[in-house]
Structures are given as structure tokens and as C-alpha cells.
PAZAPA-4460 file (N, C-alpha, C; in steps of 0.05 Angstrom, whole numbers, plus 32768, in hexadecimal, padded with zeros to 4 digits):
% residues 96
    n_x    n_y    n_z   ca_x   ca_y   ca_z    c_x    c_y    c_z   seq   type   mol
   81EB   86A0   8817   81FC   86B4   8831   81F6   86B9   8846     1      X     A
   8203   86B2   8863   81FF   86B0   8878   820A   86CA   8887     2      X     A
   8200   86D4   88A0   820B   86E8   88A6   820C   86E0   88C2     3      X     A
   8229   86E4   88D3   8235   86DF   88EB   823F   86F4   88FB     4      X     A
   823F   86F9   8912   8249   8709   891F   8256   8700   8939     5      X     A
   8268   870F   8942   827A   870A   895E   8289   8723   8962     6      X     A
   8283   872F   897F   8297   8745   8980   8292   875A   8971     7      X     A
   8279   875F   8968   827C   8776   8955   8287   8770   893B     8      X     A
   8289   8758   8934   8296   8753   891A   8287   8746   8910     9      X     A
   8279   874E   88F4   8269   873F   88E6   8275   8737   88C9    10      X     A
   826D   871E   88C8   827D   870E   88B0   825F   8702   88A4    11      X     A
   8262   8702   8882   824F   86FB   8878   8263   86E3   886A    12      X     A
   825A   86C8   8863   8267   86B2   8862   824F   86A0   884F    13      X     A
   825D   868B   8841   8248   8679   8837   8237   8661   8848    14      X     A
   8222   865D   8844   8216   8644   8856   8229   862F   8863    15      X     A
   823A   8623   884A   824E   8616   8854   825F   861A   8869    16      X     A
   825C   862E   8872   8272   8638   8887   8262   8643   88A6    17      X     A
   824D   8638   889E   823A   8636   88BB   8246   862D   88D0    18      X     A
   8251   8613   88D4   8259   8602   88E6   8274   8610   88F0    19      X     A
   8288   8619   88DC   829F   8625   88E5   829F   8637   88F0    20      X     A
   828A   864B   88EC   8285   865F   88F5   8278   865F   8911    21      X     A
   8264   864C   8914   8259   864D   8931   8271   8640   8942    22      X     A
   8286   8629   8937   8298   8626   8948   82AC   8634   8954    23      X     A
   82A7   864D   8946   82BF   865C   894D   82AC   8679   895E    24      X     A
   829B   866D   8969   828B   8689   897B   8277   8697   896F    25      X     A
   827C   8696   8954   8264   86A7   8946   8246   86A2   8946    26      X     A
   8236   86B6   8948   8219   86AD   8946   820B   86C1   892F    27      X     A
   81FF   86AE   8923   81E6   86AD   890B   81D7   86C7   8912    28      X     A
   81E2   86DF   8900   81CB   86F3   88FF   81B7   86F5   88EE    29      X     A
   81BF   86F9   88CA   81AB   8700   88BF   81B3   86F3   88A6    30      X     A
   819E   86DE   889B   81AB   86CD   8884   81A3   86E3   886B    31      X     A
   81AF   86EB   8857   81AD   86F6   8842   81AE   86E5   882C    32      X     A
   8199   86F6   8810   8197   86E5   87F7   81B1   86DB   87E8    33      X     A
   81AC   86CB   87DE   81CC   86C1   87C9   81C8   86CE   87B4    34      X     A
   81B1   86DD   87AC   81B3   86EC   8797   81C6   86FC   878F    35      X     A
   81D1   86FC   8781   81E4   870E   877A   81E4   872B   8773    36      X     A
   81F6   873E   8781   81ED   8754   878B   81F1   8763   8769    37      X     A
   81E2   8776   875E   81E7   877D   8744   81FB   8793   8752    38      X     A
   820D   879B   873A   8228   87B0   8736   8214   87C5   8738    39      X     A
   822B   87DA   8742   821B   87F2   8740   8238   8803   872C    40      X     A
   822A   8816   871D   823E   881C   8708   8255   8830   871C    41      X     A
   826E   882F   8716   8277   8848   8723   8283   885E   8711    42      X     A
   828E   8874   871E   828F   8891   8713   82A9   8890   870D    43      X     A
   82BD   887D   870D   82D3   887F   8712   82E5   8897   86F7    44      X     A
   82D1   8890   86DF   82E3   88AA   86CA   82DA   88BF   86D0    45      X     A
   82BF   88C5   86DF   82C3   88E9   86EA   82D7   88F1   86FF    46      X     A
   82DD   88DC   8710   82EB   88E2   8720   830D   88E9   8715    47      X     A
   830A   88DC   8706   832C   88DA   86F8   832D   88F2   86EC    48      X     A
   8319   88FA   86E1   8310   8916   86CB   8317   892D   86E2    49      X     A
   830E   892C   86F8   8311   8944   8705   8325   8942   8718    50      X     A
   833A   892F   8713   8350   892D   8729   835E   8941   8721    51      X     A
   836D   8947   8732   8387   8961   8731   839F   8957   8734    52      X     A
   83B2   8956   871F   83D0   8949   8724   83E3   895D   872A    53      X     A
   83F0   8951   8734   840A   8964   8739   841E   8965   8720    54      X     A
   8436   8972   8720   844B   8978   870B   845D   8959   870E    55      X     A
   8462   8956   872A   846B   893D   872E   845E   891E   8727    56      X     A
   8445   891F   8725   842D   8908   871C   8435   8902   8707    57      X     A
   8435   891C   86F8   8431   8917   86D7   8454   8909   86D2    58      X     A
   8468   8917   86DE   847B   8915   86D6   8484   88F9   86D4    59      X     A
   8478   88EF   86EE   8481   88CE   86F5   846D   88B8   86E6    60      X     A
   8450   88C5   86DB   8443   88B2   86C7   844E   88A5   86B2    61      X     A
   8441   888F   86B1   844C   887B   8691   843F   8888   867B    62      X     A
   844E   887F   8663   843E   8889   864C   8420   8887   863F    63      X     A
   841A   886C   864A   83F9   8864   8649   83E9   8873   8661    64      X     A
   83F4   887B   8674   83E9   888E   8689   83DD   88AE   867D    65      X     A
   83F8   88B0   8678   83F9   88CC   8669   83E4   88CE   8650    66      X     A
   83E7   88B3   8644   83CC   88B8   862D   83B5   88BE   863D    67      X     A
   83B0   88A7   8648   8398   88AD   864F   8383   88C5   8668    68      X     A
   839D   88D7   8678   8398   88F0   867F   839A   88FA   8665    69      X     A
   83A9   88FF   8650   83A5   8912   863C   838B   8911   8633    70      X     A
   8383   88F7   8625   8367   88F7   8617   834D   88FD   862C    71      X     A
   8355   88FA   8647   833E   8908   8659   8337   8926   8658    72      X     A
   834D   892F   8657   8350   894F   8653   8349   8959   863C    73      X     A
   8349   894A   8621   8341   8957   8610   835A   8958   85F7    74      X     A
   836E   894E   8601   8385   8950   85F3   8386   893C   85E0    75      X     A
   8392   893F   85BF   8394   8931   85B2   83B0   891B   85B6    76      X     A
   83A1   8900   85B0   83BC   88EC   85BC   83C1   88E0   85A7    77      X     A
   83D8   88D4   859C   83DA   88C1   8585   83F0   88AB   8593    78      X     A
   83ED   8896   857C   83FB   8888   8583   841C   888A   8587    79      X     A
   841F   889F   8573   8445   88A7   8575   8448   88BA   8587    80      X     A
   842D   88C9   859C   8438   88D6   85B4   844B   88D3   85CB    81      X     A
   8461   88DF   85CE   8474   88D9   85DF   846A   88E3   85F7    82      X     A
   8475   88D9   8610   846E   88DC   8628   8476   88F8   862B    83      X     A
   8495   8905   8624   849B   891C   8627   8485   892F   861D    84      X     A
   847B   8930   85FE   8469   893C   85F5   8446   893A   8603    85      X     A
   8449   8922   8610   842C   8922   8622   8432   8935   8637    86      X     A
   8444   892E   8647   8448   8940   865C   844A   8965   865D    87      X     A
   8453   8967   8643   8454   8985   8641   843A   898B   8636    88      X     A
   842B   8984   8629   840D   897F   8620   83FC   8987   863F    89      X     A
   83FB   896E   8650   83EE   8971   8668   83F2   8987   8679    90      X     A
   8415   898B   8680   8418   899E   868C   840A   89BB   8681    91      X     A
   840E   89B8   8671   83FE   89D5   865E   83E5   89DF   8665    92      X     A
   83D4   89C4   865E   83BA   89C6   865C   83AB   89CA   8679    93      X     A
   83C6   89C1   8690   83B8   89C4   86AB   83C1   89DA   86BF    94      X     A
   83D8   89EC   86AA   83E4   89FF   86B3   83F8   89FD   86C9    95      X     A
   8401   89E3   86CD   8418   89DE   86DB   8435   89E4   86D0    96      X     A
***
């Protein structure tokens, strides 16, 4: 991968695009390693656990989303759990 810059805009492109970038007025800035960057673990689950839901958000959720939220709150979720029951339990648990 190669880094090009023009007018404060930096673009990282494949080496095969070098001629195109230079013909468009970009100048080569820095060559970067082609080694893949290791993925960083994300903390999405902890963000979702800490998320505060409003009463209207819960009312609009699908059954699958309600099951996910209920299980993250430590509520018992079964295959037969209906959205109405899940909404009531979540609202009670969150004190809404």
C-alpha cells in the first residue's frame, strides 16, 4: 500500500494505482507495509450492556432484539417468550 496526498487529503491505495494517483496530482508521501493489520478486539457487548433504553425504544424492538436485551439484563429467555412478556420484564427490570 502506498500513501498519497493532495490539498490536505491523504489516500492510501494499492501500488497498482500509483500512476493514476500521480496523474491526478497526488504526491507520494509514505510507503506502508502490505502486512495485514491485526484486528483489535471490540468491546461492543459491554457498550450494549451499559446502554440505557427508553420506554419507546423498547416498545419498537423486534422479538429477537428483546430477547438479546433481556438476556444481557440477566432475565430468563425461552423460545416461547413473547414480545409482550419480554417488554414487560425489561421495563420492570429497568424501572421504566
